[in-house]
C-alpha positions, -999 to +999 in steps of 0.1 A: -303+045+028-285+043-012-249+037-009-225+046-034-215+026-064-176+007-049-149+021-072-132-003-076-094+001-083-080+012-115-055-020-121-046-021-158-050+013-160-036+037-134-025+014-109-005+010-087+013-026-098+014-006-132+038+017-123+073-014-116+054-025-143+055+000-164+094+010-154+105-022-164+090-019-195+108+014-202+141-007-194+134-029-224+120-059-199+097-075-233+069-090-204+064-059-191+039-036-204+044+002-203+005+014-195+018+048-176+039+053-215+072+063-193+102+067-210+129+055-221+157+057-195+192+044-177+186+054-143+152+059-124+149+062-088+112+057-069+108+075-036+077+058-019+060+081+006+047+066+028+005+079+036+013+107+006-023+110-003-030+128-036-061+148-016-034+153+009-008+170-014-031+189-034-049+201-002-018+213+012+007+225-019+020+256-004+035+232+025+054+216-008+064+237-030+090+215-049+063+189-051+043+212-065+067+220-095+068+186-104+042+166-142+018+154-117-007+126-118-032+102-103-028+064-096-048+042-073-037+024-047-055-008-049-077-029-023-071-027+007-047+008+004-027+000+028+009-007+034+022-035+032-004-045+000+008-015-019+043-023-010+038-053-024+024-039-059+052-018-062+072-051-055+060-072-079+045-055-107+007-076-094-023-069-077-037-072-043-048-110-048-020-124-077+006-118-054-011-125-017-008-094+004-047-084+009-039-062+038-029-060+073-037-088+088-053-119+070-061-159+078-034-177+074-053-210+058-058-241+082-046-225+114-069-205+134-043-180+131-038-145+115-006-134+097+006-097+098+019-082+072+041-053+091+048-075+124+052-108+104+058-128+138+041-161+125+061-184+115+050-186+076+077-186+053+072-153+030+087-171+001+059-192+006+033-172+011+046-144-019+068-165-043+064-147-074+090-132-086+093-094-077+099-069-104+136-063-095+144-101-097+135-092-132+150-058-138+185-079-126+180-105-146+178-077-177+214-064-163+198-035-146+212-029-108+186-025-082+185-012-052+158-004-018+172+025+009+145+022+036+156+022+075+176-008+089+144-016+107+132-041+076+159-056+066+157-090+065+119-084+078+093-114+061+074-077+042+108-068+028+118-103+016+084-111+007+081-071-020+119-067-024+141-093-030+162-094-063+171-059-045+207-052-030+184-038+003+204-004+016+198+005+052+196+038+058+188+059+090+177+094+085+166+123+057+203+125+048+214+091+045+184+083+019+199+108+000+232+097+002+226+060+000+204+067-033+226+087-047+255+061-048+229+027-060+223+049-087+257+059-098+269+022-093+259+007-128+254+018-163+215+017-156+200+014-123+167+015-104+167+022-074+138+024-046+140+048-015+108+044+007+103+066+038+074+062+064+078+093+088+044+109+072+020+079+079+033+078+110+024+116+119-011+113+106-022+083+121-012+100+160-022+131+150-044+132+118-039+133+077-033+171+077-030+178+110-001+210+122+021+184+127+009+163+099+020+196+071+050+199+094+059+163+082+053+169+047+080+197+049+105+174+052+094+152+029+090+179-002+127+188+011+139+149+009+125+147-028+141+180-037+179+170-022+175+137-043+164+161-068+198+177-069+224+145-068+208+130-092+229+112-119+221+131-160+197+119-172+182+101-144+146+097-144+126+110-107+094+088-097+077+104-068+043+084-056+029+067-022+011+031-008-024+051+001-040+084+011-056+094+044-088+095+064-097+115+098-126+090+101-154+109+131-169+071+138-157+041+156-175+013+162-160-018+183-162-054+169-162-072+206-186-046+223-217-053+194-228-079+193-240-085+164-204-078+149-193-103+170-220-132+168-204-161+144-167-145+138-138-166+144-111-144+134-114-099+123-083-094+097-077-061+081-072-031+103-099-007+106-118+011+073-109-024+056-118-054+070-118-094+061-142-108+084-137-147+087-170-170+104-172-200+120-184-225+103-221-224+088-222-191+099-215-165+067-244-162+060-262-145+089-221-125+102-227-114+067-267-099+071-255-090+106-223-063+094-246-053+073-278-041+095-256-027+114-224-009+095-247-007+054-251+026+064-211+033+058-197+005+044-192-016+016-202-051+031-202-081+012-193-118+008-155-130+000-162-139-033-190-109-044-152-086-036-132-115-055-157-107-085-163-076-085-120-071-091-117-054-058-086-071-051-072-069-090-084-092-121-055-119-114-065-140-086-039-170-071-055-198-053-035-192-019-047-157-024-084-168-020-084-184+009-072-158+024-104-132+022-127-128+045-163-147+043-174-115+048-155-078+032-163-046+048-150-010+032-156+020+044-177+041+027-180+066+051-164+081+078-167+053+100-137+023+114-143-005+129-116-009+155-111-036+186-103-015+215-091-051+240-072-070+211-053-038+195-058-009+219-032+012+200-048+010+169-084+018+182-067+052+190-054+062+161-068+099+143-062+087+110-066+057+091-066+044+059-075+008+040-110+012+015-115+027-020-127+063-011-103+087-027-093+108-001-075+070+004-075+053-030-058+079-044-015+085-050+002+109-070+027+096-094+047+125-099+082+128-128+108+148-131+132+142-162+170+148-165 
């Protein structure tokens, strides 16, 4: 069976890291490139809808009449197409291999442990793990009032510190609070950059499936949120709507813990079902690569970690500390398959919707624009 070519994300030519860089350039920050050719505006509101894939949106435009009315084009999320990685790209303007948040969970080099970027329970300093300046810090240094509006559950988390520092974190739980806090933050200065993050569409898709009736109903609430934010925008404000990844419903599950060929020689298994970092025991990398290709090659791109880096999966800029976090083997799903660990993470193994890989359903996200 011939595998399709790997559709590497469009870093530098229409990927998520290009969005904050373009916003900064539109604000007049001199070292930023306006790849997306955004117009200069004194105020920008960026609404991030977790899990709103480009293909999913186009298949359900009747559920989102306001979003459907906006000018739209697609961006690529970056690899892996997952929340922590994409929020870091949106927060820093850097590709995954530059900011170092290379997936749902990755190796902490030298420890034999995985760091879960969403839970961040390991004793890892986010300022050390992700030391690069954020787009929010750069905007603030240019005199822009910067705020990040999201649930109070994420305030002060490792992920928030790594990706949103420089912004005034503004807690908001519920749709009405998100709208009110966004409006207040946009009016806080003569120039303002306000990001609003909403996670519920992604959570619904994980449990009930992307495109399910529950997902479609949730999309209606997302559409109402975007429309209400648009109604309270101050004059001369640009509203941009995007997402961190899309989603798909894989029909095949392979358990890495009960499949001997996928377990032998593996010290740790990072990532998530559709985008795996495989960390081999000393001297076992070649055997692990061969075994994973033999079992999963019909539905996954399986390559050595160094090849994934060289081929640009994680972006053109590669930080030394990020390189050490990449698996000895990297496996990304090309077909409807997920590699699970039912004993290690039973909840994840039972989810219906997944994301992470480079298929269009996961990789393409909308970039919607309303300019006033």
